[in-house]
N, C-alpha and C positions, 0 to 999 in steps of 0.2 A: 240438020240439029245434030247437036253429041247428043250419042248415046250411053248412059250407063243403067249397068246393074247394081243393085243393094241388094246382098244376102244378110238375112236378118233386119229387115227391114223395118220390124216391129218390134225391138227393144230399144232399148232407152237410148241409146246410142243412133239408133236405126230412125227412129222417128224424123230427129232436130236434119238428122246428114243427110231424108228425098229433102227435105222443107230446102236446104239450104242447098242441094245442086239445083233444085227445081226457078228458085230462085236465078238462079248464075246462067236457067236458061238450058239447062240440061233436060232431056228426054228422059222420062227415070222409070224402070222397073224395079217394084219393089218386091222381092222377092222371101217370103217369110214360110215356118214349119204351118203358117195356120192359112196365110192367103190372105190373111188382115187388111184392112188399111187404118194409118190415123183418120179423125176427124177433118184436121186441119192439112189433110193434104189438098189440093187442086185435084179436080176429078183427073185432069188429064195425067194423073202419075197411073200408070198399071199395075194393079196388082196380081202378084200369083202365089199361087203353092209352088213350094219347092220341099224337098229333101236332100238336104244338102249332101248326106253319105251318097246319092246317086247320083254317079258321077255323068250318067246317059241325061235326069232329069235335069243336071246341071248345064252341060252341052248345049241344051236345046235349049232352055232359058236366055242364057247368053245369045246365044245363033251366031250366023258365022260373021260378024262386022258391028262389032261392040267398039267402042271406046273406051270406055271405064270399070272396070268392077272393083266395086268395095265391099269387102268380104269383111263381115264382124263378129263373125263366129266358127272362124278359124283357130283352130286347137293343137294343131300339130304339124308332123314333116305329110304326113297322108295327106291334111289341104290345101301346104303348099303345092303337091304334086298335081291336082288336081285342078290349081290356078295355071301350074309352067303346061300342064298340056294343054292349054287354049293360048296359047299363048299367039299362036298365030290367025286368035279371031280375034284378039285385045289388043289393043291400044298400051294400053297402062293398070296397074292397079294398085289401089290403097287399102291396107289389111293392118286391124289391131291388135300388138302386143302388148306387154304390159313390161309397168317395172321391175316387178319383179322378178323378170334375167337377171338383173345384177347383182353381183355378186363383190367383198370387198377384201381388199387388200391380203388377207389372210384368208382366202376363200369361201368364207362364213354368208347365206343368202336368205332369201325367206325361207328354203328349205330345212336349215339349222336352227331358226328361231327358237325352237322349245328345249332345246338342248342348254346346260349350261353354258351362259359370258356367247350362247353361240347367234344372237343377231346383230348382224350387219353393224359396222361403223365405217360407212360411206361417208365419197367427201360432200360438203355441202357448198353448193350444189352438184346434185350428177350430172355430168356430161356423158352424153352416150359413148364418149369415148373411153368410158367408165368397161373393164372387163365385165362378164356376163358369166355364166352359167355352163356348164359343157352341154352341150345339147347332148340329148337322151328320154328315152322313154320311160322313166322311174317318177316324174310327177310333172305336174300342171307348166312348172316351173323349166324345167329344164324340157319338155315336149315346145312351147315355146319358141327355146334359144335356136330348136328343130327346126324349127316351121320357119322363123328370121333365116338360117343357114341358108335352107334352100331356095327361101326367095331370093335372096341377094346373091347366091353365089348363078342363080338364071334369069342376071338383070340385064341382061344383054337382048336377051329375049321378050321378057317380059316384064320391064320397068316398074319398080315394086316400092311407094312408100309404105316404109311400116312406121308406125303411131305407138311408143310409150306408155300407155295411159297408166297414171297414178290410182288414187281412187273415186271411181268413176259413181258420180252424182246427180240425181235430175228427178223429173216429177213421175218417172215411170221407169224410177230401180227396182229389183227387184231385191235389190241388199241395204236399203234404206241408212247408214249407219244417223243419222239425222233423229231416227226413230226414238236413241236412247236419251235423249232428251226432250224430245216432244210429247214423249208416253208421261217419263215422269214429273212435266208441265201439269197435263194432262190428269195426270193422279195426284195432285199436290202435292207431289214433295218436293219442301221448303228447301230443303240440304240435300245437297250431293257431295258424290266423294272423287275426287281425281288422283290418279299411283303420277308419281315421276313429275309432282309439282305442278302437272295443268300445265307444262313446256314439251309433252308428245306433239310431233310433227310430221304427219304421214301427206303428201301431198294430195288436195284435191281434184279433182278433173271431170267440170262440169262433163254431159254429154251434147252440151252449146258449143262448148267450147273445142272438144272432138269434131264435130260437125264443121265448121271453119276451119281448121286445118284438113278432114277429108276435101272441102270446097279449096281449098286451097294447089293445095297437092297435083288435084284432078289439075287446072290447068297450068302446072306446071310439072310433069312427070319425070320421075327420074330414080334412081337403084339406091335410096338410099334409109335410115331411121333415124327418126324425130320424136325426141322427147314429147308427152302431151299432157300440160298439167295447166290450173288455172294460175293467175297472174300474181296470187298470191299465195302460200301455204300456210294457213293457221295454227294454231296451239287451239289444242283442243279444249283450252280455255278458253280463248278465244271464239271459239266454235260455238261451245254452250250458250258465251254472252250475247250472242248476234239470232241464236235460235231464241234465248229469251226475249229478244229486243224486236224479234218479230211479232211471236206472242202474247207481248207486252205480260211478264208476269219480271219477279225479283226472287232471287234465291241466291244463298248461303253454299260455297264453295268450301268446301273442308281439303287441305291438298297434301298429299303423301309423298314423302319425297324418297321415292324408289317404289320397286313394286306392289302387288296389291298385298295391305297386311293380313287379310284372311279370304280364302276360297278369291272369286273373282271380283273383291269391291274394289270400287273403285277403277273399273277393269273397262273401259269404252272399244267401240271399232276403232277407235284411232291410235287407242294407245301402244308408243311403243318406247323403248328403254334410248334410243337412240334415231334423229334424225331421217326422214328422206323423202328429202326437196331435192326437186329436179329444175336442173336448166334448161329454162327455154329460150336461149341464143339462138342454137343453132336455126330451128323456127323461124325464128327472126329474120333470118342472114339471110336460109335459102328459100322462102316462100312469103318473105315481108307479112308476116303473122303479127297482127298486134289483136291485142283481146277485147275478145267481145261479151265478156260479162266477169264480175267477181263472186263469190264465192256467196256473199251476202245477198248480192242483189240475186239471184237462185234460189235463198229461200224461201222465203214466201209462197211459193209456186209449190213446192218442197212440203212443206206444212200445213198448208191446204188439202194438200191430197192424202197425208199423213192422218191427220184429223178427220180427214170424209174416212179411212179405210178402218179407224179406233171404232167410231161410231158404228159401225154397221158388226163388226167382227173382232175376235180377239185376233193380235198381235202374230200367235203361231200360227191363224191360220192365214192370215192375209199376207204375211211376206216368212214363207218354208223354207227358203234357202238363209235369210239370218237366222233364224230357230234352228237351223243345226248349226251354222257357222259361232254362234256366240248365243247356245243354250241358256246361261245363265246372266242372261243380259241385264234382267230385273229380277233379283234375289234381292229383293226388300226386308225381308228377314234377318237374312246374312248383314245387310247393312244397318238396322238400326242396330241388332245385338253389337256391332261393333262401336256403333256412334256412342251407343250408352257406354260400354266399359272403358270407352277415350275422356 
């Protein structure tokens, strides 16, 4: 039986990835900081505790004869070197990267988005041949680029598929962007504001989409970079409408043709001035990838989870990562003041 080790197995991507590999006949070791397991995994999944910063612990978990390592928590070149050091023990690897490594023809990327006219103007859709930021240590994005560079350079010794994911979503997301609409609906907000005419597109990526790409790449090892995105990249207005449909509510949307008119009014976690849409042609060609779920199809499970969390505690306690990234996500006072003035 083929043996796989999944690093970061209890995260939002890890849970469906372990499940997908098991269903495809892999013997899976699920490694995580907690050593926990998903209740839906079969008993044959071996769950182990792992500090991935510990080189010796990682090597011991992988063992001497491992067909596949799936690394869902690799963030920089030091993690690439951890993996390449295991090349003689491992058949191939699949590692998660990010669409944030891309930059446009003017050298703009996610690191420049807060500068005047700093948001990148990517082609629509973005192919894997699009230029990327210079690898380095200065930011999350440059570190991901450095991770990619080192793994691709070592492709002869350790064939690695790098998956550039978009805005990852799923029932176990620590940063559930859907909360923007779910909480407003639960709070009885009948009117919402959307910037950029509601046309913003930031390609979503279901955790189950990534899991399927991991499964396919595991069966066809190679040294490559592939985009990882859902079959559609809906606009933020379409996402809001889809959430409303799942929740059975009707809302009125006020569109602002441009950036926030006041503070963060109308700014959502998907609100970007220019589209970020990934081309999935290469994955279809190289892995015979076919979509397994749509964005709308993933929403009921996500909405149910968010309802449950909000019923138990404040959103900032439930989702501290989201609260740090978007501290003004629910500034109702500013919204109401702007709507009254309008």
